[in-house]
C-alpha positions as CSV (number, residue, x, y, z in Angstrom):
1,M,12.6,-10.8,-1.0
2,T,11.0,-7.4,-1.6
3,M,7.8,-6.5,0.2
4,V,5.3,-3.9,-0.8
5,Y,2.3,-2.7,1.1
6,F,-0.9,-1.7,-0.7
7,L,-3.1,0.8,1.1
8,W,-6.8,0.4,0.3
9,H,-9.8,2.5,1.3
10,D,-13.3,1.0,1.3
11,N,-15.8,3.8,1.6
12,D,-18.8,1.9,0.6
13,P,-19.4,-1.7,1.7
14,A,-21.8,-2.2,-1.2
15,I,-18.9,-1.9,-3.6
16,E,-16.9,-5.1,-3.9
17,E,-13.4,-3.5,-4.3
18,G,-12.0,-0.6,-2.5
19,E,-9.9,2.2,-3.9
20,L,-6.2,1.8,-4.1
21,V,-4.7,4.8,-2.2
22,G,-1.0,3.9,-2.6
23,V,1.8,1.4,-2.6
24,Y,4.4,1.8,0.1
25,G,7.9,0.3,0.9
26,S,7.0,-0.4,4.5
27,Q,4.0,-1.1,6.7
28,A,5.0,2.0,8.8
29,E,4.7,4.2,5.7
30,A,1.3,2.9,4.8
31,A,0.1,3.4,8.4
32,S,1.5,6.9,8.4
33,A,-0.7,7.7,5.3
34,I,-3.7,6.5,7.3
35,A,-2.7,8.7,10.2
36,R,-2.5,11.7,7.8
37,S,-6.2,11.0,7.0
38,A,-7.1,11.6,10.7
39,R,-10.5,13.1,9.8
40,H,-11.6,9.8,8.3
41,P,-9.4,6.9,9.4
42,Q,-12.1,4.3,9.0
43,G,-12.2,1.9,6.1
44,F,-8.5,1.6,5.4
45,S,-6.7,-1.7,5.1
46,I,-3.1,-2.7,4.3
47,D,-2.2,-5.7,2.2
48,A,1.3,-7.0,2.2
49,H,2.7,-8.6,-1.0
50,V,6.0,-10.2,-1.9
51,L,7.5,-9.1,-5.2
52,S,9.7,-11.5,-7.0
53,G,11.6,-11.8,-10.2
54,R,11.9,-9.0,-12.6
55,V,9.6,-6.6,-10.8
56,A,11.6,-6.7,-7.7
57,A,14.8,-6.2,-9.7
58,L,13.4,-3.2,-11.4
59,I,12.3,-1.6,-8.1
60,G,15.6,-2.3,-6.6
61,S,17.3,-0.8,-9.6
62,A,15.2,2.3,-9.5
63,A,15.8,2.8,-5.8
64,N,19.6,2.9,-6.5
65,D,19.4,5.6,-9.2
């Protein structure tokens, strides 16, 4: 099972969707990206998702290149 972590930033509560900041291979990497934004750490959220099937195989293959 391959996990990815989407890092979102919601700057304006009036907007339904936040801005996708990045996709990371671990929760620690996503949290590190938040820490690098130390001037404005509010409004970030991390969503974990399981990749399955072909997408996970493609990512695994690219990581081995």
